[in-house]
N, C-alpha and C positions, 0 to 999 in steps of 0.2 A: 290754702285760708284755710280760717278756724270758720264751722257752723256754727249757727246761731240758736240759742238751750233753745228746749222746747219750753214752751208753756202752757202748763196743764192743766194750773188754777189762776185768779185772780182774786189776790186780798184788795178792797174796798173800804174808805171811810169817809163819811160826807155828813158833818154836826155830830150829833151822837149819836148814829148808829154805824155799827161796821160789819164785812162778811166775809167769806169765802167765798166767788162763785165758782161752778167750774164751768163756766165758758166764758169767753167774751163778750155777748151779744147778754149774756146776766149781768155780769158786771156794769157793761154800757148802760145798759136801764137803771142802777143803781147809782149811775154817776154824775152822769149828763144831765149840765143842766142845772148842776146843785153848784154852790160857790166855796171852797176850799175843798173840794172834794179830793181827797188820792189814791190812786189806785197802782197794783203793780202786779209784773206778772210772775210766777215759782212754777218750779217741776214736781216742788209738792207741799202738799198742806202743811204740813210743820215748816217750812219755812215760810208760809204763809204767814200762819200763824204767828210763827216769833217777829218776822216783821209789824205785823199787828201792835203786839205786847210793847215792842219795842220804841211806840208814840209811830209809826205810820211815816218815819222822815224817809224823803231823800237825800242818798248822799253823794258828796258829788265825786263824777265818775272818774277823773281826773288822779284824785287826791286815793281812791279805792288801788288803781292802777297802780300810781307806786307802790305803795306798801303792796300791791300784790308781787312786784317784781325785786320788792326787796328778798323774797322765799329764792330768788330766782338764784342758780350760786352765777357765782361774781367770775369766778375765774371760769368764762366761757364767753363764746361767740353765737351771735345769734344772724338767723338769716331770715327775710322773707321779700315778696314779690307781689305789685299792685298794680293797677291800671287809675285809679281814683282822682289821679294830679289831670287826665284829660291829656296827657302829654302819650300816650301807649304805656308800654309795663317797661317797670323797674325796677329793678333787682336791689337788696336793701343789706348792707354785714355790719352789725352793730357790737358793741359789748352790753352790757344791762344796762346799763346808763342809756343806753342810746346814742353812744358818741358815733357817728357813721365809722367807718374803717376799709371800706372798700379801696382808698385811694393807696392801701399799702400794698395792692397785687393786681387790682387792676387796669387797663390802661384809664389814661388821664382824659383823650379825646373822649370816652362815653361816660365819663363822669358827670352828674346834671351839679347845677349851684349848689342842691343838699349833699353832694356826696353820696347818692344814689347810681345805681346802673342803667344808663338809658338804654332800650332795648332798641332793634332797627324793626319798621315798621312792620304788624302782620304779626307778632311772634307773642304769643300767648303767655299769660299769669306763670300755667304751671312749668312752663319755655324759663321763664324768670325765675322761681323758684329755686329749677333746677342750678340754672346759673347763678342763682345765687348760694345756693350750698357747694357749688363748686370753689368761687371765691372763699367761703367763708370755712370751709377745710385747708385751701391755702394759707390763710390768714392764723388761722388756729395754729398750723406747723409753725411757722414763721414764730408766733408768739409765746408758743412752749404748751400752749392751750392745751388741755386735753380731752375738750367738753365744745360739742358742738349741737345746736338744738335748734329746730324751725318745727313750722304748723302744717306743713305740707306729707301727708299719710305718705301717698304716692311718691313722693323725690326723697323721704326719708325710707320706704320700704322697699321702694322697686326702680326708682330711676338710676337715682345712686350705685345703684348695682348694679347698674349695666341692663335692669329689666325693662325689655322694650315690648312690646304688641310686633308681631309678626308684621301687623300694619304702617305702625312707626318706623319698622328699619325698613319696608319696602319704600315709602313717600316724604319723608325728612333726614333727609343725609344730614344737617345742620344736628337736628334734635344725637341724632348716632352719633356723631364724633363725642357730642357735648358728654354725652352719658358714659362712653367710652373713659373721657380723660376723668372726669367727676369720680368712676369707679375705682381709677388708679390713684386717683388725691384719696379717697375713700380706704383704698386696701394696704397704703405707709402711713396714713393718720393712725387706723384703728393697730394695727401692725406694733407702732409707738404706743400702745397704750389710751389710744383716743376712744372716744366714741361719739355718737348721733343719737340725739333720742328729742320726744318730741315736747312742745311748749303748746299750750290752749293759745289761741290767736289772738286773742282779748289780752294775754298779758306777752306777746311778744314784743321784746324792747324795739327790734327792728321794723314792727308792723309799721303799715304806713298812715296806721287812720282810720284803715276802710274796714274794721272789723267792727262789730258791733255786738260780742257775745259777751 
């Protein structure tokens, strides 16, 4: 899953004052207890300054995500996994609009009412990401789509290529089988002109709602 972006500086405004703080404690001292105060963390001072110059307005996150997703390829399949619903790990496969696609390949008995794939108890998020990748590849091949995107570097760069550590191979036979199956699907997918690539977690249409970047 995507990692939270680092916040190096904090822009703040309160009444007729505004500024850029080098740390959260400095920003906190400027805004706490002041009516109408606004603040936001940024990676760079330039971004912080731009936010202040634009009126220090808070943007609707849902609208921003929708706009960001319009920049993603339409002819693509996306995958993700998460545990935030509280019922164990779920894997998700969707199109760019977030429409579930797992039912096209996954067995009906593992599908949740949300169209996601329910993993067996104890399965990790990383295992769910790999399972999502496996089904995304199968679905992409079925639909004739040549792009598969996810936000797990571990799965994209290693596990989907059947690159597992010796410890994993010795202790997790289910992961060994799934990695081998996914690698075979990936080879066939890429042989047909397909490509796997990374999408930021916060922009992933298959995100189960638990990213905050």
